[in-house]
C-alpha positions as CSV (number, residue, x, y, z in Angstrom):
1,X,-47.4,2.0,9.0
2,X,-49.9,3.8,9.5
3,X,-51.9,2.7,13.0
4,X,-55.8,3.3,12.9
5,X,-58.2,2.0,15.7
6,X,-61.4,0.3,14.8
7,X,-63.4,2.6,17.0
8,X,-65.3,1.1,19.8
9,X,-63.9,-2.5,18.8
10,X,-60.7,-3.1,20.3
11,X,-58.4,-3.6,17.5
12,X,-56.1,-1.9,15.1
13,X,-55.7,-1.4,11.6
14,X,-52.1,-1.0,9.9
15,X,-52.0,0.1,6.7
16,X,-49.1,1.0,4.2
17,X,-48.8,1.9,0.4
18,X,-45.8,0.9,-1.5
19,X,-44.2,3.3,-3.8
20,X,-45.6,1.4,-6.6
21,X,-49.1,1.9,-5.0
22,X,-49.9,-1.4,-3.7
23,X,-51.9,-1.0,-0.9
24,X,-51.7,-3.2,2.2
25,X,-54.3,-3.6,5.3
26,X,-53.2,-5.5,8.3
27,X,-55.3,-6.4,10.8
28,X,-53.3,-8.5,13.6
29,X,-55.3,-10.4,16.6
30,X,-53.7,-11.5,19.7
31,X,-56.0,-14.1,20.5
32,X,-56.2,-16.2,17.5
33,X,-54.4,-19.3,16.4
34,X,-55.2,-18.9,12.6
35,X,-54.9,-16.3,9.7
36,X,-56.3,-15.3,6.6
37,X,-54.8,-13.5,3.7
38,X,-56.2,-12.2,0.6
39,X,-54.1,-11.0,-2.4
40,X,-56.8,-9.3,-5.0
41,X,-57.1,-7.4,-8.1
42,X,-59.9,-4.6,-9.2
43,X,-60.7,-7.0,-12.0
44,X,-63.6,-8.8,-12.7
45,X,-66.5,-9.4,-15.1
46,X,-67.7,-5.7,-15.0
47,X,-64.5,-5.0,-17.4
48,X,-65.7,-6.4,-20.8
49,X,-63.4,-3.9,-22.9
50,X,-60.6,-1.6,-22.6
51,X,-57.9,0.2,-24.2
52,X,-54.3,-0.5,-23.0
53,X,-51.2,1.8,-22.6
54,X,-50.6,1.6,-26.4
55,X,-53.9,2.6,-27.1
56,X,-55.2,-0.8,-28.4
57,X,-58.4,-1.9,-27.7
58,X,-59.5,-5.2,-26.2
59,X,-63.1,-6.8,-26.1
60,X,-62.1,-10.0,-24.8
61,X,-64.8,-12.9,-24.9
62,X,-67.2,-13.0,-22.1
63,X,-66.2,-14.6,-18.8
64,X,-62.1,-13.9,-19.5
65,X,-62.0,-12.5,-15.7
66,X,-63.3,-16.0,-14.3
67,X,-61.0,-18.3,-16.7
68,X,-57.9,-16.1,-15.9
69,X,-58.4,-16.9,-11.9
70,X,-58.7,-20.4,-12.9
71,X,-55.5,-20.3,-15.2
72,X,-53.1,-18.6,-12.3
73,X,-53.0,-22.1,-10.5
74,X,-51.2,-23.5,-13.5
75,X,-47.6,-23.1,-13.1
76,X,-44.8,-23.3,-15.1
77,X,-42.8,-25.2,-12.7
78,X,-45.8,-27.9,-12.8
79,X,-46.3,-27.2,-8.8
80,X,-50.0,-27.1,-8.1
81,X,-50.6,-24.5,-5.4
82,X,-53.3,-26.2,-3.9
83,X,-50.8,-28.8,-3.0
84,X,-48.2,-26.6,-1.7
85,X,-50.9,-25.4,0.8
86,X,-52.2,-28.4,1.9
87,X,-48.7,-29.7,3.1
88,X,-49.1,-27.3,6.1
89,X,-53.1,-27.7,6.6
90,X,-53.3,-24.4,5.0
91,X,-56.8,-23.8,3.0
92,X,-56.8,-21.8,-0.4
93,X,-59.3,-20.7,-2.9
94,X,-59.9,-17.8,-5.6
95,X,-63.1,-16.2,-6.4
96,X,-63.8,-13.9,-9.5
97,X,-67.1,-11.2,-8.7
98,X,-68.3,-8.6,-11.1
99,X,-65.8,-6.1,-9.6
100,X,-62.4,-8.0,-8.6
101,X,-60.8,-11.5,-8.3
102,X,-59.1,-12.6,-5.1
103,X,-57.0,-15.3,-4.2
104,X,-56.7,-16.5,-0.9
105,X,-55.1,-18.9,2.1
106,X,-55.9,-19.6,5.4
107,X,-54.1,-21.5,8.1
108,X,-52.4,-21.8,11.5
109,X,-48.7,-22.7,10.3
110,X,-46.1,-21.2,7.9
111,X,-47.8,-17.9,7.9
112,X,-44.3,-16.1,6.3
113,X,-43.9,-19.0,3.5
114,X,-47.4,-19.0,2.5
115,X,-47.6,-15.0,2.3
116,X,-44.7,-15.8,0.0
117,X,-45.7,-17.9,-1.8
118,X,-49.2,-16.7,-3.0
119,X,-47.6,-13.3,-3.9
120,X,-45.2,-15.2,-6.2
121,X,-47.8,-17.3,-7.6
122,X,-50.1,-14.8,-8.6
123,X,-47.1,-12.9,-10.0
124,X,-46.0,-15.7,-12.5
125,X,-48.7,-16.4,-15.4
126,X,-48.3,-19.3,-17.3
127,X,-50.4,-19.5,-20.5
128,X,-50.4,-21.9,-23.2
129,X,-52.6,-23.0,-26.1
130,X,-52.9,-26.3,-24.2
131,X,-54.0,-25.2,-20.7
132,X,-56.0,-22.9,-22.0
133,X,-57.9,-25.4,-24.3
134,X,-57.7,-27.8,-21.6
135,X,-59.5,-25.3,-19.1
136,X,-62.9,-24.6,-21.4
137,X,-64.6,-28.1,-21.1
138,X,-63.7,-27.5,-17.4
139,X,-65.5,-24.2,-17.0
140,X,-68.3,-25.1,-20.0
141,X,-69.2,-27.8,-17.2
142,X,-69.2,-26.0,-14.3
143,X,-71.5,-23.5,-16.5
144,X,-74.1,-26.1,-17.4
145,X,-73.8,-27.1,-13.7
146,X,-75.2,-23.8,-12.6
147,X,-77.5,-23.3,-15.6
148,X,-79.6,-26.2,-14.3
149,X,-79.9,-24.8,-10.9
150,X,-83.2,-23.1,-10.8
151,X,-82.2,-20.2,-8.1
152,X,-79.2,-19.3,-10.2
153,X,-81.4,-19.2,-13.3
154,X,-84.2,-17.0,-11.3
155,X,-81.3,-14.5,-10.2
156,X,-79.8,-14.2,-13.8
157,X,-83.4,-13.9,-15.1
158,X,-83.9,-10.8,-12.2
159,X,-80.5,-9.5,-13.4
160,X,-81.5,-9.5,-17.1
161,X,-85.0,-7.6,-16.1
162,X,-83.3,-5.3,-13.8
163,X,-80.2,-4.3,-16.1
164,X,-80.5,-3.3,-19.6
165,X,-76.7,-2.8,-20.8
166,X,-74.8,-3.7,-17.7
167,X,-72.7,-6.6,-17.8
168,X,-74.2,-7.6,-14.2
169,X,-76.9,-9.1,-16.6
170,X,-74.2,-11.7,-17.6
171,X,-73.1,-14.8,-15.8
172,X,-69.8,-13.7,-14.2
173,X,-68.0,-17.1,-15.9
174,X,-69.6,-16.2,-19.3
175,X,-71.4,-18.5,-21.7
176,X,-70.1,-21.8,-23.0
177,X,-69.9,-20.3,-26.5
178,X,-67.5,-17.0,-25.4
179,X,-65.4,-19.2,-23.2
180,X,-64.5,-21.6,-26.2
181,X,-63.4,-18.2,-28.0
182,X,-60.7,-17.4,-25.2
183,X,-57.1,-17.7,-26.1
184,X,-54.0,-17.5,-24.0
185,X,-53.5,-13.7,-25.6
186,X,-56.9,-12.8,-24.2
187,X,-55.4,-14.0,-20.7
188,X,-52.0,-11.9,-20.9
189,X,-53.8,-8.9,-22.1
190,X,-56.0,-8.9,-19.4
191,X,-53.7,-9.8,-16.8
192,X,-51.0,-7.3,-17.9
193,X,-53.7,-4.5,-17.7
194,X,-55.2,-5.2,-14.2
195,X,-52.7,-7.3,-12.2
196,X,-50.5,-4.3,-11.4
197,X,-49.6,-3.1,-7.8
198,X,-51.1,0.0,-8.2
199,X,-54.5,-2.1,-9.4
200,X,-54.2,-4.3,-6.4
201,X,-53.9,-5.0,-2.9
202,X,-53.3,-7.2,0.1
203,X,-55.3,-7.5,3.4
204,X,-54.5,-9.9,6.1
205,X,-56.4,-10.7,9.3
206,X,-55.9,-12.8,12.3
207,X,-52.3,-14.3,13.9
208,X,-49.4,-12.9,12.4
209,X,-46.7,-10.5,13.2
210,X,-47.7,-7.4,11.2
211,X,-43.4,-6.5,10.8
212,X,-43.0,-9.6,9.2
213,X,-45.7,-9.7,6.9
214,X,-45.0,-6.1,5.6
215,X,-41.4,-7.0,5.5
216,X,-42.1,-10.2,3.1
217,X,-44.8,-8.1,0.7
218,X,-42.0,-5.3,0.4
219,X,-39.2,-8.0,-0.6
220,X,-41.5,-9.4,-3.1
221,X,-43.4,-6.5,-4.3
222,X,-41.4,-3.4,-3.9
223,X,-39.8,-3.6,-7.1
224,X,-42.7,-4.5,-9.0
225,X,-43.2,-1.4,-11.3
226,X,-46.5,0.3,-11.6
227,X,-48.1,1.6,-14.6
228,X,-51.0,3.4,-15.8
229,X,-54.5,1.2,-15.8
230,X,-56.2,0.3,-18.8
231,X,-59.0,2.6,-20.0
232,X,-62.2,0.8,-19.0
233,X,-65.0,1.1,-21.5
234,X,-67.9,2.9,-19.6
235,X,-71.2,1.3,-19.9
236,X,-74.0,3.2,-19.8
237,X,-77.0,2.0,-17.9
238,X,-80.6,3.5,-18.2
239,X,-82.1,4.8,-14.5
240,X,-85.6,2.4,-15.7
241,X,-85.5,-1.1,-15.2
242,X,-85.1,-3.2,-18.6
243,X,-88.4,-5.4,-17.9
244,X,-91.1,-4.8,-15.3
245,X,-92.7,-8.6,-15.5
246,X,-91.6,-12.3,-16.4
247,X,-93.0,-15.7,-16.0
248,X,-91.1,-18.8,-16.9
249,X,-92.2,-22.2,-16.4
250,X,-89.5,-24.6,-15.1
251,X,-89.7,-28.3,-13.9
252,X,-89.5,-27.9,-10.0
253,X,-91.6,-28.9,-7.5
254,X,-92.0,-25.3,-5.7
255,X,-92.2,-22.3,-7.7
256,X,-89.8,-19.3,-6.9
257,X,-90.3,-15.2,-7.0
258,X,-87.8,-12.5,-7.8
259,X,-88.4,-9.1,-7.0
260,X,-85.9,-6.3,-7.6
261,X,-85.7,-2.7,-6.9
262,X,-83.2,-0.5,-8.9
263,X,-82.3,2.6,-7.3
264,X,-80.5,5.5,-9.1
265,X,-78.7,7.2,-6.5
266,X,-77.3,10.1,-8.2
267,X,-79.6,12.7,-6.7
268,X,-79.9,11.2,-3.4
269,X,-78.8,13.2,-0.4
270,X,-76.9,10.5,1.3
271,X,-73.6,9.2,-0.1
272,X,-71.3,6.1,0.1
273,X,-71.2,4.2,3.2
274,X,-73.9,6.3,5.0
275,X,-76.4,5.6,2.1
276,X,-75.6,2.1,2.5
277,X,-76.2,1.7,6.2
278,X,-79.7,3.7,5.5
279,X,-80.4,1.5,3.0
280,X,-79.6,-1.6,4.7
281,X,-81.6,-0.3,8.1
282,X,-84.5,0.4,5.4
283,X,-84.9,-3.2,4.0
284,X,-84.3,-4.9,7.8
285,X,-87.1,-2.8,8.8
286,X,-89.1,-3.8,6.0
287,X,-88.0,-7.1,5.1
288,X,-85.3,-8.4,7.7
289,X,-85.9,-11.5,9.6
290,X,-87.6,-9.8,12.6
291,X,-89.7,-7.7,10.3
292,X,-93.4,-7.7,10.3
293,X,-93.5,-8.8,6.9
294,X,-91.6,-11.9,7.7
295,X,-94.0,-12.5,10.6
296,X,-97.0,-12.6,8.1
297,X,-95.3,-14.7,5.4
298,X,-94.4,-17.2,8.1
299,X,-97.8,-17.5,9.7
300,X,-99.1,-17.8,6.1
301,X,-96.8,-20.4,5.3
302,X,-96.1,-18.5,2.2
303,X,-92.5,-19.3,2.0
304,X,-90.0,-22.2,2.2
305,X,-87.2,-20.0,1.9
306,X,-86.5,-16.3,1.4
307,X,-83.0,-14.3,0.6
308,X,-82.4,-10.5,0.2
309,X,-79.3,-8.5,-0.7
310,X,-77.9,-5.1,-2.0
311,X,-75.9,-4.6,-4.9
312,X,-73.7,-1.8,-5.8
313,X,-73.1,-0.8,-9.3
314,X,-71.9,2.6,-10.1
315,X,-74.5,5.1,-10.0
316,X,-77.2,2.2,-8.8
317,X,-78.1,0.4,-5.8
318,X,-80.3,-2.4,-6.3
319,X,-82.1,-4.7,-3.6
320,X,-83.2,-8.3,-4.3
321,X,-85.6,-10.5,-2.9
322,X,-85.5,-14.1,-4.0
323,X,-88.0,-16.7,-2.3
324,X,-89.2,-20.4,-2.8
325,X,-93.3,-20.0,-2.5
326,X,-96.1,-22.3,-2.9
327,X,-98.4,-19.3,-4.0
328,X,-95.7,-16.5,-5.8
329,X,-98.8,-14.2,-6.5
330,X,-99.6,-13.9,-2.9
331,X,-96.1,-13.2,-1.7
332,X,-95.7,-10.9,-4.4
333,X,-98.9,-9.0,-3.1
334,X,-97.7,-9.1,0.5
335,X,-94.1,-7.5,-1.0
336,X,-96.4,-5.0,-2.5
337,X,-98.7,-4.2,0.5
338,X,-95.4,-3.6,2.2
339,X,-93.9,-0.7,-0.1
340,X,-97.6,0.4,-0.6
341,X,-97.9,1.3,3.0
342,X,-94.6,2.0,4.2
343,X,-94.3,2.2,7.8
344,X,-90.9,3.1,9.8
345,X,-91.6,2.9,13.6
346,X,-89.0,4.8,15.3
347,X,-89.0,2.0,18.2
348,X,-88.3,-0.5,15.5
349,X,-85.7,1.6,13.9
350,X,-84.0,2.4,17.4
351,X,-84.3,-1.7,18.3
352,X,-82.9,-2.7,15.1
353,X,-79.7,-0.4,15.6
354,X,-79.0,-1.6,19.1
355,X,-79.1,-5.0,17.7
356,X,-76.8,-4.2,14.7
357,X,-74.1,-2.5,16.9
358,X,-74.3,-5.4,19.2
359,X,-73.8,-7.5,15.9
360,X,-70.5,-5.7,14.8
361,X,-69.3,-5.9,18.1
362,X,-69.6,-9.8,18.1
363,X,-68.7,-10.0,14.7
364,X,-64.9,-8.7,15.4
365,X,-64.2,-11.4,17.2
366,X,-64.4,-13.6,13.8
367,X,-61.3,-13.2,11.6
368,X,-63.3,-14.3,8.7
369,X,-66.1,-11.9,9.1
370,X,-63.8,-9.2,9.8
371,X,-61.8,-10.0,6.5
372,X,-65.0,-10.1,4.6
373,X,-66.2,-7.2,6.0
374,X,-63.0,-5.4,5.5
375,X,-62.7,-6.6,1.9
376,X,-66.0,-5.3,1.0
377,X,-65.0,-2.1,2.1
378,X,-62.1,-1.5,0.1
379,X,-63.9,-2.9,-3.0
380,X,-66.9,-0.4,-2.4
381,X,-65.1,2.6,-1.1
382,X,-61.5,2.0,-1.7
383,X,-60.8,2.0,2.2
384,X,-61.8,0.2,5.2
385,X,-64.6,1.9,7.4
386,X,-63.1,2.5,10.8
387,X,-65.7,4.4,12.3
388,X,-68.8,2.1,11.4
389,X,-69.9,1.7,15.2
390,X,-70.1,5.8,15.5
391,X,-72.0,6.1,12.0
392,X,-74.7,3.6,13.2
393,X,-74.9,5.2,16.7
394,X,-75.8,8.5,14.6
395,X,-78.5,7.1,12.5
396,X,-81.7,8.5,13.1
397,X,-85.2,8.1,11.8
398,X,-85.6,11.7,10.6
399,X,-82.6,10.9,8.0
400,X,-84.4,7.5,7.1
401,X,-87.8,9.4,6.1
402,X,-86.1,12.0,4.1
403,X,-84.5,9.2,2.1
404,X,-87.3,7.0,1.3
405,X,-88.9,10.5,0.1
406,X,-86.1,10.4,-2.3
407,X,-86.3,6.7,-3.9
408,X,-88.7,6.0,-6.5
409,X,-90.3,2.6,-5.3
410,X,-91.7,1.8,-8.6
411,X,-88.6,1.3,-10.4
412,X,-89.0,-2.5,-10.2
413,X,-88.7,-6.0,-12.0
414,X,-90.6,-9.2,-11.0
415,X,-89.6,-12.8,-12.4
416,X,-91.9,-15.9,-11.2
417,X,-90.4,-19.0,-11.8
418,X,-93.7,-21.4,-12.0
419,X,-94.1,-25.0,-11.4
420,X,-95.3,-26.3,-14.8
421,X,-98.7,-27.3,-13.0
422,X,-99.3,-23.7,-11.5
423,X,-101.3,-21.7,-13.4
424,X,-100.1,-17.9,-13.5
425,X,-102.4,-15.6,-11.8
426,X,-101.0,-12.8,-14.0
427,X,-100.4,-10.3,-10.9
428,X,-97.9,-8.2,-11.8
429,X,-95.8,-5.5,-10.2
430,X,-97.7,-2.6,-12.0
431,X,-100.0,-3.0,-9.1
432,X,-97.4,-1.0,-7.1
433,X,-98.5,2.7,-7.1
434,X,-96.2,4.3,-4.3
435,X,-96.8,8.2,-3.7
436,X,-93.6,9.9,-1.5
């Protein structure tokens, strides 16, 4: 195993790649009682069409990745993996995203047995016409439940406004109409195409013996052969947002506002993890919890809650703001004013950098935060960033200012979700007129 220090954090990362190219990431802790295991594949709802090794093209119904994840918990033996893990007080779960599916277990006991079982059940798919048909009603109910949630609906309408062709504009779970088209053949086609060792990885964080972990993984997976990954259709997404403005009326007490900024990154000077660090710093200064913007909107009582996030998609980065507000037009004005009067004080930059460094050091003591940070790194960069502290320390205001000059801040979408008794004042995002 290769040992690498997570610089400045007093913790070590051990990595190994099997002959079949399965990637293994181990981060053992000596001062913890619990462990966290994730076994994941680079297969999510972004993949809507692919050509397999026999040159056969597949376009499965939407939502197939999420459906497949559900059905992995149905075993030929009849044993329920949740029941197996719960016998030792171990939590287990799974999740599907746009670009990955992962299966996890977290516990304090039976590490070796739980790791072995997790690997085994993810490698033994069992799909029948009957169990696939049975799952459709369950997932349809899940889709309908989320569709009734105003925050969820706001997020999906914002995605539809930002993206024209990308599957990111579609619910990860698909649609009720589409999931009723799914067959066991669709599931096996996707499983056999993407649940391959050279398209998967295992990451373990917490209290465990690294040599024992590697031994179990090799025993279970060393003999599994790699094969060519299916050729995935490349969906071309235009640079411009799909729709600038949308107003919808819903039966809600408090109105909501969604704001999205779509940034093509092809011509930006900064790349990969360095670009993401600076983009995060930019939005922390402008819209972070300690920003002047947050102070203003709190004083004006414009929000009851607010959420911000970044999304990475091939040649794009997308920034989201979603908020519940009694005055969405006024909140939109505040956002537009913040972008039109773009101010990046060096003193604020340096203060936030120190806070960020302190948070990174503090976070390493939490195995769950460490797991998710490392997992995100693997999905985004195909590696774990081991020198993040150094990268943050080297950040400077000049690079941030140069980046700002390269970004088109007018490439935005706005969705207003109004309570039925609220009149739309028609303040639109066309008011945004930044000149770099």
